[in-house]
DOMI-318783 format. One line per field, with one value per residue (C-alpha): x, y, z; residue number from 1; residue in three letters; chain. Coordinates in steps of 0.5 Angstrom, whole numbers, plus 500, padded with zeros to 3 digits. Layout:
east: [X	...]
north: [Y	...]
up: [Z	...]
paba: [NUM	...]
drenpa: [ala	...]
fikol: [A	...]
This chain:
east: [500	503	502	506	511	510	516	513	511	516	510	508	501	498	503	497	491	484	485	491	492	495	498	502	509	513	515	508	507	513	511	504	507	512	507	501	502	505	509	510	513	516	513	515	520	521	523	522	515	514	509	508	503	502	496	492	488	489	487	491	492	497	500	503	505	502	507	504	499	493	498	502	496	493	499	499	492	490	495	493	486	487	493	494	486	486	478	479	484	483	487	490	493	493	489	489	483	477	471	471	468	475	481	488	488	481	479	475	472	471	464	466	472	471	477	481	484	483	484	477	477	481	474	470	466	467	463	465	465	466	467	464	467	464	458	460	467	464	459	464	469	464	462	469	471	465	467	474	471	474	470	470	467	464	463	466	474	477	483	488	493	496	499	501	495	495	487	486	480	480	475	470	470	470	463	461	462	468	471	479	484	488	491	489	482	479	484	483	475	475	480	476	469	472	475	468	472	472	475	475	479	481	485	487	487	495	494	490	491	488	492	498	497	500	504	511	513	515	509	505	509	508	502	496	495	487	486	490	487	480	482	485	479	475	480]
north: [500	507	510	505	505	512	516	514	507	501	496	492	491	486	487	489	486	489	491	495	497	504	506	512	510	505	502	500	497	493	491	489	485	481	480	478	476	469	469	476	480	487	490	498	501	508	513	508	508	500	496	489	483	477	472	473	467	465	471	476	483	488	494	500	506	513	518	524	528	529	531	524	520	524	521	514	513	516	512	505	507	509	506	499	497	497	497	498	502	502	507	504	510	514	520	525	524	530	527	526	519	517	514	513	506	506	505	510	509	515	515	522	527	534	538	545	543	545	538	538	544	540	537	543	544	551	549	546	538	533	526	520	513	507	504	497	497	501	496	490	493	494	487	484	488	485	478	480	483	490	496	501	508	510	518	524	525	532	531	537	540	543	539	546	550	557	557	552	549	543	545	548	541	537	541	539	531	530	524	525	529	526	528	524	521	527	526	518	519	524	520	514	518	521	514	510	506	504	507	507	510	506	510	508	514	515	522	527	534	537	534	532	524	520	514	515	513	506	504	507	503	496	496	498	490	490	496	492	485	489	491	485	481	485	486]
up: [500	498	505	509	512	514	517	524	523	520	520	514	512	516	522	526	529	528	535	538	545	546	552	552	555	550	556	558	551	552	559	556	551	555	561	557	549	547	540	540	535	535	529	530	534	530	535	540	540	541	537	538	535	539	542	548	550	542	540	535	538	538	543	541	544	543	546	550	548	542	537	538	539	533	528	531	531	524	521	524	522	515	513	517	517	524	527	534	538	546	550	556	560	566	569	574	579	578	581	589	589	586	589	586	582	580	573	569	562	558	555	552	552	554	551	550	544	537	534	532	527	522	521	519	525	529	535	541	541	546	542	544	545	541	546	544	546	553	554	553	558	563	562	562	569	572	570	573	579	578	579	573	573	566	565	561	561	560	555	556	551	557	563	567	565	568	567	572	569	574	579	574	571	577	578	572	574	569	572	570	566	561	554	549	549	545	539	539	539	533	529	530	528	522	520	521	526	534	540	547	553	559	564	571	576	578	582	585	582	588	594	590	592	586	583	581	574	575	579	573	568	571	576	572	570	572	566	561	563	561	555	553	554	549	544]
paba: [1	2	3	4	5	6	7	8	9	10	11	12	13	14	15	16	17	18	19	20	21	22	23	24	25	26	27	28	29	30	31	32	33	34	35	36	37	38	39	40	41	42	43	44	45	46	47	48	49	50	51	52	53	54	55	56	57	58	59	60	61	62	63	64	65	66	67	68	69	70	71	72	73	74	75	76	77	78	79	80	81	82	83	84	85	86	87	88	89	90	91	92	93	94	95	96	97	98	99	100	101	102	103	104	105	106	107	108	109	110	111	112	113	114	115	116	117	118	119	120	121	122	123	124	125	126	127	128	129	130	131	132	133	134	135	136	137	138	139	140	141	142	143	144	145	146	147	148	149	150	151	152	153	154	155	156	157	158	159	160	161	162	163	164	165	166	167	168	169	170	171	172	173	174	175	176	177	178	179	180	181	182	183	184	185	186	187	188	189	190	191	192	193	194	195	196	197	198	199	200	201	202	203	204	205	206	207	208	209	210	211	212	213	214	215	216	217	218	219	220	221	222	223	224	225	226	227	228	229	230	231	232	233	234	235]
drenpa: [met	ala	asn	ile	pro	thr	pro	his	asn	ser	ala	lys	met	gly	asp	phe	ala	pro	thr	val	leu	met	pro	gly	asp	pro	leu	arg	ser	lys	phe	ile	ala	glu	thr	phe	leu	asp	asp	lys	val	leu	val	asn	asn	val	arg	gly	val	gln	gly	tyr	thr	gly	tyr	tyr	lys	gly	lys	arg	val	ser	val	met	ala	ser	gly	met	gly	met	pro	ser	ile	gly	ile	tyr	ser	tyr	glu	leu	phe	asn	phe	tyr	gly	val	glu	asn	ile	ile	arg	ile	gly	ser	ala	gly	met	leu	his	pro	ser	leu	his	val	arg	asp	ile	val	ala	gly	met	ser	ala	tyr	thr	asn	ser	ala	tyr	ala	lys	gln	phe	gly	phe	glu	gly	met	leu	ala	pro	cys	cys	asp	tyr	gly	leu	leu	ser	lys	ala	val	glu	ala	ala	glu	lys	leu	gly	val	his	ile	val	pro	gly	pro	leu	tyr	ser	ser	asp	thr	phe	tyr	asp	glu	ser	ala	pro	leu	gly	lys	leu	arg	asn	leu	gly	val	leu	ala	val	glu	met	glu	ala	ala	ala	leu	tyr	leu	asn	ala	ala	arg	ala	gly	lys	lys	ala	leu	ala	leu	cys	thr	ile	ser	asp	asn	pro	phe	thr	gly	glu	gly	leu	asp	ala	glu	gln	arg	gln	leu	ser	phe	thr	gln	met	met	glu	ile	ala	leu	glu	ile	ala]
fikol: [A	A	A	A	A	A	A	A	A	A	A	A	A	A	A	A	A	A	A	A	A	A	A	A	A	A	A	A	A	A	A	A	A	A	A	A	A	A	A	A	A	A	A	A	A	A	A	A	A	A	A	A	A	A	A	A	A	A	A	A	A	A	A	A	A	A	A	A	A	A	A	A	A	A	A	A	A	A	A	A	A	A	A	A	A	A	A	A	A	A	A	A	A	A	A	A	A	A	A	A	A	A	A	A	A	A	A	A	A	A	A	A	A	A	A	A	A	A	A	A	A	A	A	A	A	A	A	A	A	A	A	A	A	A	A	A	A	A	A	A	A	A	A	A	A	A	A	A	A	A	A	A	A	A	A	A	A	A	A	A	A	A	A	A	A	A	A	A	A	A	A	A	A	A	A	A	A	A	A	A	A	A	A	A	A	A	A	A	A	A	A	A	A	A	A	A	A	A	A	A	A	A	A	A	A	A	A	A	A	A	A	A	A	A	A	A	A	A	A	A	A	A	A	A	A	A	A	A	A	A	A	A	A	A	A]
């Protein structure tokens, strides 16, 4: 296919399974492949953004990192959906807690994604958008979590373009019932919608921006196994 390989992905057509799990951190991608996948093959390592394809309980599945932020996941998810024939992308990332009912290590599923990003303007709509996940993937994730005995909370996320945000929007978003803040889901959902594909963001709460409580980088990389298992079960 003329569009592949790309400047960001050296994989060949057919190297990716129809469903790709997408953590932000390349080391988390490596951890998932080494921990959960049989007969895994490294299919992309351009810029160290590791992508693997293998088998989970006999089912072919891929995992590849997205990098950090909407511009980065925007590139990788666009190429997977539009060039590599991927049908489903499940983001498995970390998020900061906004809703007071949540705790560190809780798992949330993004039904929709508020955003301060201008990413959607490229699609020709000048109003405000809060793109949504695929309901089929969401319902399967909730069902899989119940079978695994894991509590999962569906609701809106906030995808921010700014990690250090001087406009301080988090208290206002918490008052609107937004569950958590992260940096990728809105671009992923918009790319999926435009391509006619499916996407879901699962996030483990890694920190509380209001109190400073949080997990360190190694804990985020290695300890989010319940979220990983939910994603693998629905892949």
